[in-house]
Structure formats: C-alpha cells, structure tokens
C-alpha positions as CSV (number, residue, x, y, z in Angstrom):
1,M,-22.5,123.2,30.9
2,D,-22.1,120.0,28.9
3,F,-24.4,117.1,31.5
4,S,-23.0,114.0,29.5
5,L,-21.2,111.4,31.2
6,S,-17.6,109.9,29.6
7,K,-17.4,106.6,29.1
8,K,-14.6,106.4,32.1
9,Q,-16.6,108.8,34.5
10,H,-19.5,105.9,33.7
11,E,-17.8,103.2,34.2
12,L,-16.6,104.5,37.8
13,L,-19.5,105.5,38.8
14,Q,-20.8,102.1,38.5
15,T,-18.2,100.2,40.1
16,V,-18.6,102.9,43.4
17,R,-22.3,102.8,43.0
18,E,-21.9,98.9,43.2
19,L,-19.5,99.1,45.9
20,A,-22.0,101.4,48.2
21,E,-25.0,98.9,47.6
22,Q,-23.2,95.9,47.8
23,K,-20.2,96.7,50.2
24,I,-20.4,99.8,52.0
25,K,-24.5,99.9,52.8
26,P,-24.8,96.3,54.3
27,Y,-21.6,96.4,56.5
28,A,-22.2,99.7,57.6
29,R,-25.7,98.9,58.1
30,S,-24.8,95.8,60.5
31,K,-21.9,97.6,62.8
32,D,-21.4,99.3,65.9
33,F,-19.0,102.1,65.4
34,S,-19.9,103.2,68.9
35,L,-16.7,105.4,70.5
36,D,-16.3,101.9,72.6
37,T,-15.5,99.9,69.8
38,E,-11.9,100.3,67.9
39,F,-12.0,101.9,64.7
40,D,-13.2,99.8,61.9
41,W,-10.5,99.9,59.0
42,H,-12.8,97.4,56.9
43,L,-14.8,100.5,54.9
44,V,-11.5,102.8,54.3
45,R,-10.3,99.4,52.8
46,I,-12.7,98.6,50.6
47,L,-12.2,102.5,48.8
48,A,-8.8,102.2,48.9
49,E,-9.2,98.8,47.1
50,H,-10.2,101.0,44.0
51,N,-7.9,103.9,45.2
52,L,-11.0,105.5,46.1
53,V,-9.7,107.6,49.3
54,C,-7.7,110.2,47.6
55,P,-9.3,110.1,44.7
56,T,-8.1,113.8,43.7
57,I,-4.8,113.0,43.7
58,P,-2.6,113.3,40.6
59,E,-1.1,110.3,38.5
60,E,1.8,110.7,38.9
61,F,1.5,110.4,42.7
62,G,-0.4,107.4,42.2
63,G,-3.8,108.4,42.5
64,L,-6.6,108.8,40.1
65,G,-6.5,111.9,39.4
66,L,-10.1,112.5,39.8
67,D,-12.0,116.0,38.6
68,T,-14.1,117.6,41.0
69,I,-16.9,117.2,39.2
70,T,-16.3,113.2,39.0
71,T,-15.3,113.3,42.6
72,A,-18.7,115.0,43.3
73,L,-20.4,112.1,41.5
74,L,-18.4,109.3,43.7
75,M,-19.2,111.9,47.1
76,E,-22.8,111.3,46.7
77,E,-22.8,108.0,45.7
78,I,-20.5,106.7,49.4
79,A,-23.1,109.5,51.3
80,A,-26.0,107.9,50.5
81,A,-24.3,104.6,51.8
82,C,-22.2,105.8,54.6
83,P,-22.5,109.2,55.8
84,G,-19.5,108.7,58.5
85,L,-17.3,107.2,55.5
86,A,-17.7,110.4,53.2
87,A,-16.9,112.2,56.2
88,V,-13.5,110.4,56.0
89,V,-13.1,110.8,52.9
90,D,-14.0,114.7,52.5
91,A,-11.2,115.0,55.5
92,N,-9.0,113.5,53.2
93,L,-9.9,115.5,50.5
94,H,-9.7,119.0,52.8
95,A,-6.4,117.7,54.3
96,V,-4.5,117.6,50.5
97,G,-5.8,120.0,49.0
98,P,-3.0,122.7,50.5
99,I,-0.3,120.2,49.2
100,M,-1.7,119.8,45.5
101,I,-2.3,123.5,46.0
102,A,0.8,125.4,47.3
103,G,3.3,122.1,48.0
104,S,6.6,122.0,46.3
105,Q,8.1,118.1,44.6
106,R,9.3,118.0,47.3
107,Q,6.8,117.6,49.7
108,K,3.9,116.3,47.0
109,E,6.3,113.1,46.7
110,Q,7.1,112.7,50.1
111,W,3.3,112.8,51.2
112,L,0.5,112.2,48.5
113,P,1.5,109.1,47.6
114,R,0.4,108.1,51.3
115,L,-2.9,108.6,50.8
116,T,-2.7,106.3,47.8
117,G,-3.1,102.5,46.9
118,A,-4.7,100.1,48.7
119,K,-2.6,100.7,51.9
120,A,-3.6,103.7,52.0
121,C,-3.7,106.6,55.0
122,L,-6.0,108.8,56.5
123,A,-5.2,112.8,56.6
124,A,-6.6,115.3,59.1
125,F,-7.1,119.4,59.1
126,A,-6.4,121.1,61.6
127,L,-7.3,124.4,62.0
128,T,-10.8,124.7,64.7
129,E,-9.8,125.8,67.7
130,P,-11.4,125.4,71.6
131,S,-11.4,129.0,71.5
132,G,-13.1,129.3,67.4
133,G,-13.5,128.4,64.5
134,S,-14.4,130.9,62.0
135,D,-12.7,134.0,64.4
136,L,-9.4,133.2,63.0
137,D,-7.9,136.2,64.6
138,S,-9.0,134.2,68.3
139,M,-6.5,131.7,67.1
140,I,-3.7,131.0,69.6
141,T,-1.7,128.5,68.4
142,L,1.7,129.3,67.7
143,A,4.2,127.7,64.9
144,K,7.0,129.6,66.5
145,K,10.5,130.4,64.1
146,T,13.8,128.4,65.0
147,R,17.1,127.3,63.2
148,R,15.8,124.5,62.3
149,G,12.4,124.6,61.8
150,F,9.5,125.8,64.2
151,V,8.2,124.8,67.5
152,I,4.2,124.4,67.8
153,N,2.5,125.1,71.1
154,G,-1.5,125.1,70.6
155,R,-4.7,122.8,70.6
156,K,-6.9,122.1,67.4
157,D,-10.4,120.9,68.5
158,Y,-13.4,118.8,66.5
159,I,-10.5,117.0,63.7
160,L,-11.9,114.8,61.7
161,N,-9.5,111.7,61.1
162,A,-7.7,112.8,64.0
163,P,-7.6,110.0,65.8
164,Q,-6.3,107.8,62.6
165,A,-4.3,110.3,60.7
166,E,-0.9,109.8,59.9
167,L,-0.2,113.7,58.3
168,I,-2.3,116.5,59.9
169,C,-2.1,119.9,57.9
170,L,-2.0,122.6,60.7
171,F,-2.9,126.0,60.3
172,A,-1.2,128.5,63.0
173,M,0.0,131.6,63.8
174,T,3.4,133.0,62.8
175,D,3.3,135.9,65.0
176,K,0.6,136.1,67.6
177,L,1.0,140.5,67.0
178,Q,0.0,139.9,63.2
179,K,-2.9,137.3,63.6
180,K,-4.5,135.5,60.8
181,S,-2.1,137.7,58.5
182,S,0.6,135.3,59.6
183,M,-1.3,132.2,59.5
184,R,0.8,129.6,57.3
185,C,0.2,126.0,57.0
186,F,2.3,122.8,57.5
187,I,2.1,119.5,57.4
188,V,3.0,117.7,60.3
189,S,3.6,113.7,60.5
190,R,1.5,112.4,63.7
191,E,4.7,110.5,64.4
192,T,6.0,113.8,65.6
193,L,7.1,114.3,69.1
194,G,4.8,117.1,71.5
195,V,1.7,115.8,69.2
196,K,-0.8,114.0,71.4
197,I,-4.3,112.9,70.3
198,E,-6.1,114.0,73.2
199,R,-10.2,113.9,73.8
200,L,-11.9,112.0,71.7
201,R,-14.8,114.1,70.6
202,D,-18.6,111.9,71.1
203,I,-20.8,113.5,67.8
204,A,-24.0,112.2,67.3
205,A,-23.6,112.2,63.8
206,L,-21.4,110.6,61.3
207,D,-21.4,107.6,63.7
208,Y,-18.0,106.1,60.8
209,A,-15.7,108.8,61.7
210,R,-13.8,110.1,64.3
211,M,-13.1,114.1,65.9
212,A,-10.9,114.3,68.3
213,E,-8.7,117.3,69.8
214,I,-4.9,117.9,68.5
215,V,-2.6,119.1,71.4
216,F,0.7,120.3,70.1
217,D,2.6,120.6,73.2
218,K,6.7,121.7,71.9
219,A,6.3,119.5,69.1
220,E,9.5,120.2,66.7
221,I,9.1,120.2,62.8
222,D,11.8,120.7,60.4
223,S,11.8,124.1,57.9
224,G,11.5,121.2,55.8
225,S,7.0,121.1,56.6
226,I,5.8,124.8,55.6
227,L,4.2,125.1,52.5
228,K,5.8,127.9,50.6
229,A,8.3,129.5,52.4
230,D,8.4,132.4,51.5
231,E,7.4,134.8,54.3
232,S,5.1,137.2,52.2
233,Y,3.2,133.5,51.0
234,S,-0.2,134.0,53.0
235,G,-1.9,131.4,54.7
236,Y,-4.9,132.8,55.2
237,L,-5.1,133.3,50.9
238,L,-4.6,129.2,51.2
239,L,-7.2,128.7,54.0
240,N,-9.4,130.7,51.6
241,E,-8.7,128.7,48.7
242,T,-8.5,125.1,49.8
243,F,-12.5,126.1,51.4
244,D,-13.7,127.6,47.9
245,T,-12.6,124.3,46.3
246,G,-13.4,121.5,49.5
247,R,-17.1,123.1,50.4
248,V,-18.4,121.8,47.0
249,L,-17.8,118.3,48.2
250,V,-19.8,118.9,51.5
251,G,-22.7,119.9,48.9
252,A,-21.8,116.7,47.1
253,T,-22.3,114.5,50.7
254,S,-25.3,116.4,51.4
255,V,-27.0,115.4,48.2
256,G,-26.6,112.1,49.1
257,I,-27.7,111.9,52.5
258,A,-30.9,113.7,50.6
259,R,-31.3,111.1,48.4
260,A,-30.7,108.5,50.8
261,A,-33.5,109.7,52.9
262,Y,-36.1,110.7,50.0
263,E,-35.4,106.8,48.7
264,L,-36.2,105.4,51.9
265,A,-39.1,107.8,52.2
266,A,-40.3,106.4,48.7
267,E,-40.5,102.8,49.4
268,H,-42.0,103.2,52.2
269,A,-44.7,105.4,50.7
270,S,-45.2,102.8,47.9
271,N,-45.3,99.9,50.5
272,R,-47.4,100.9,53.7
273,I,-51.6,101.2,52.9
274,Q,-53.4,103.4,54.7
275,F,-57.4,103.8,54.0
276,G,-57.2,101.4,51.4
277,R,-54.6,102.6,48.9
278,T,-50.5,103.3,49.5
279,I,-50.0,106.0,50.8
280,N,-48.1,108.0,48.2
281,K,-51.4,107.7,46.4
282,H,-52.6,110.5,48.5
283,Q,-51.7,114.0,47.6
284,A,-50.4,115.4,51.0
285,V,-47.6,112.1,51.1
286,S,-47.4,112.6,46.9
287,H,-46.7,116.6,47.0
288,A,-44.4,116.0,49.8
289,L,-42.3,113.5,47.7
290,V,-42.2,115.8,44.5
291,D,-41.0,118.6,46.2
292,M,-38.4,116.4,48.2
293,A,-37.7,115.1,44.8
294,A,-37.3,119.1,43.1
295,K,-35.0,119.9,46.2
296,I,-32.6,117.0,45.5
297,E,-32.1,117.6,42.2
298,M,-31.6,121.7,43.1
299,A,-29.0,120.7,45.5
300,R,-27.5,118.6,43.2
301,L,-27.3,121.5,39.9
302,M,-25.8,124.1,41.9
303,T,-22.9,121.5,43.5
304,W,-21.9,120.6,39.8
305,K,-22.3,124.1,38.6
306,A,-20.4,124.9,41.3
307,C,-17.3,121.5,40.2
308,W,-18.0,122.6,36.7
309,L,-16.3,126.3,37.3
310,I,-14.0,124.9,39.5
311,D,-12.9,122.4,36.5
312,K,-12.9,124.9,34.3
313,G,-10.7,127.6,36.0
314,H,-13.0,129.8,36.6
315,D,-14.3,132.1,39.4
316,H,-16.5,130.1,41.7
317,T,-16.1,131.7,45.0
318,V,-20.0,132.2,45.1
319,A,-21.3,129.2,43.4
320,S,-19.0,127.3,46.1
321,A,-20.6,128.7,49.3
322,M,-23.8,128.7,47.7
323,A,-23.9,125.3,47.0
324,K,-22.4,124.2,50.2
325,L,-25.5,126.4,51.8
326,T,-28.0,125.3,49.9
327,A,-27.4,121.8,49.5
328,S,-26.6,121.4,53.1
329,A,-29.9,123.2,54.3
330,I,-31.8,121.0,52.1
331,A,-30.7,117.6,53.3
332,Q,-31.9,119.0,56.9
333,E,-35.4,119.9,54.7
334,V,-35.6,116.4,53.6
335,T,-34.9,113.9,56.4
336,A,-37.2,115.9,58.3
337,A,-39.8,115.5,55.4
338,A,-38.5,111.7,54.8
339,A,-39.7,111.6,58.6
340,D,-42.7,112.7,58.5
341,I,-43.5,109.7,55.8
342,L,-42.5,107.4,57.7
343,G,-43.8,108.7,61.1
344,A,-42.2,106.8,64.6
345,R,-40.1,104.3,62.2
346,A,-37.7,107.7,61.7
347,V,-37.1,108.1,64.9
348,E,-35.8,104.2,66.4
349,K,-32.5,104.2,67.3
350,G,-30.2,102.4,64.3
351,S,-32.9,103.0,61.9
352,F,-31.1,104.5,58.7
353,L,-33.1,107.5,58.7
354,E,-32.4,108.1,62.8
355,E,-28.7,108.4,61.5
356,L,-29.5,110.3,58.4
357,L,-31.4,113.2,60.3
358,R,-28.4,113.1,62.8
359,D,-25.5,113.3,60.2
360,A,-28.2,115.5,57.6
361,R,-28.1,118.4,61.1
362,V,-24.3,118.5,60.8
363,L,-23.7,119.7,57.7
364,S,-24.9,123.2,58.4
365,T,-21.0,123.3,60.2
366,L,-18.1,121.4,58.2
367,E,-15.6,123.7,55.9
368,G,-17.7,127.2,57.3
369,T,-21.0,127.2,59.4
370,N,-23.8,128.2,56.9
371,N,-23.8,131.7,58.6
372,I,-20.3,131.9,57.5
373,Q,-21.2,131.2,53.9
374,R,-23.9,134.0,53.7
375,N,-21.3,136.4,54.2
376,I,-18.9,135.0,51.7
377,I,-21.8,135.6,49.1
378,A,-23.0,138.7,50.8
379,S,-19.8,140.0,50.5
380,L,-19.5,138.9,46.8
381,L,-23.1,140.5,45.7
382,Y,-22.9,143.5,45.6
C-alpha cells in the first residue's frame, strides 16, 4: 500500500482544504441552520463550483470520476469544517451508488449529470422506515408491478437530503410474502405524483443537513425507473454492495470530526495557563492529546485501507465495516476527551465543539448501526 499522493490528488486536496478553511467553515460558523430557516444552498454551491457535490460520478457523465481514497481525503476536510455539509455529500454519494453499480447506460445518462457541475442537485437514499431500519424483513413499502411500471405505497423516515432532493434512490419490496428477497431498487423523481415530503426531523446533530419522512401514496413510476429489469436480480445484494462501499465515507467523515475536535483541544491547551504554565505542559493533558492523536491516526489508516481495497477491486466488506465501526467510535471518544480539556467552553451552546459532540454521537447510527457492523464482521471472521 503506497501512501504517496499523486500531483492531481495533492492539488485537489489543497483546493478543498482552502475552501474548507476560508469559505465553508467561516460561513457555517456564522449562520443559523435551524429548521425555522430555509435550507441554505450556499455551502452546496461552494462545492458545486468545483464539481464536488458528487465527485465519484465518472467524467463521461460530467463528474470528476474520483476513486474512493481520494473521495475519503476530501470528505475528511469537509467534515472538519462543517460535518453537516459532509453528511449532505455522503447522502448524495450513497444515493448514486446503486445507479453507478447497476444502472443502465440510459439511466446513468438520465440521472448522473444532474448531480454534477455548478448547478448540481441533491439526492436522497430512501431505505429506513418508521417500523425499522436494519431489520429489512420489517419493510412495508411496496412497489406493485403494473402494465406500465410500478405503483409505490409506503413511508421512508429519517432520510438525509429528502426535503431538497430531486431524485430519490428507493429500496422497496415487490412481494409482501417474499420480504427482503423481493427487494428492488428504484430511481424516483421528486416531482412524481404521490411523492410527498412530510415531517421534517429536528435532529440535534449535523445541523446543516436536513432529514425528513418521505411518503409514497400511489406514486406511479415507469418500468425504466427500476435498476436491472431482470426479476432474478437481487436488490438485497445491491443494497449490501452499496453499503460496503458507502460506509467507508462515514469513516472519513468521522476522522474529520475527530480531527476538528483535537485541533480545538490542542489550540486551547497551548494557550490556557493554569498553575503558572500552559496546560499542555501538564502530563495529564499532554497524554490525553497524545491518545487523541493516536486514535485519529488509527481511524484514518483503517479508513484508507478499506478505500484501497475498494479501489483495487479486492474483498472489502470486513475492512469497510471495521473502518466505520472504529472511526465513528473514535470520533465520540475524541470529542469527549476534547470537551474535558476545554471544560465549560465545550458545552456552551453554539460553540464548535458543542456541535462536534452532537455530530459525533450520531455517526454510530449512520450507514448501519455499529452493532450491525459487528454482526457483519462476526459473520465473516469465522
């Protein structure tokens, strides 16, 4: 495994780092992103100007065609500046994953260019339902086949990007009795009659991103909306393949959040004077900073390894699950340790670390809960 970056990667990383420090972070820190306000497209447009809203889309469809490791490098930088914006990009990447894996040439030409360029739209990945998330057999959203296509009825909940998404990557059953074995993936336009955005979810984390419930009430879609028309094709396997790739980017986002918390703690410790010297000269604080730095490096390297396996076409299921599990747990540990160093400043409402504490906490539930990751790993270890 080679840790050196190409000239192109260096230049792109430097561009994103400058955007993050000079434009994204200052703007995010100055704005109120509560549900009482309209969604602020400004941060998305900053990325869109550099074609970074969905950078994995191949060049032939207008994207940058970035590999997984390069995308992870960029996600760390974005997350360190604004975790909510990183979540928006994560959701986009997750939604286009099935199209890139299983979409026909026509479907790719129809949908992928919409998420590229300066006017890139957003996408949503609709899987979780009010009745459950990880228990796929509890899914009740049904796509009933008709002569012209499908009629969809059901609900999806806690869906990132849902209020702003122009396209929805939807997983639904096609047979109530066959449960998850009948699962298929559909690409649904937000403008489809019968598709409604209902309750906005006021989540105490990832403030910039928006979540909502999507209701499908006799929503009719044509047969061209299903990925792989062959009825023998498994939507369940497509879902797992999508998760196997997508969860490493949650690992990269976790590293970015942990890094931001560590940098706040290190800066504070180098300036705060207690008992006649800066507190980073006290062994307890210096050791805490060392542990934080070591854990971040471990999470980063595990994420990079999983990305490398993906890009090389090797089996990456276990490595991907381990990266997500470890990095999200470390993000919580590091933000909590940083809060111990900053003291009361860490929990002052509106402070960056207070936001990072909340953001880190939700990472263990995204892209499959951490206990689900443990189940995946255990099933493949022995």
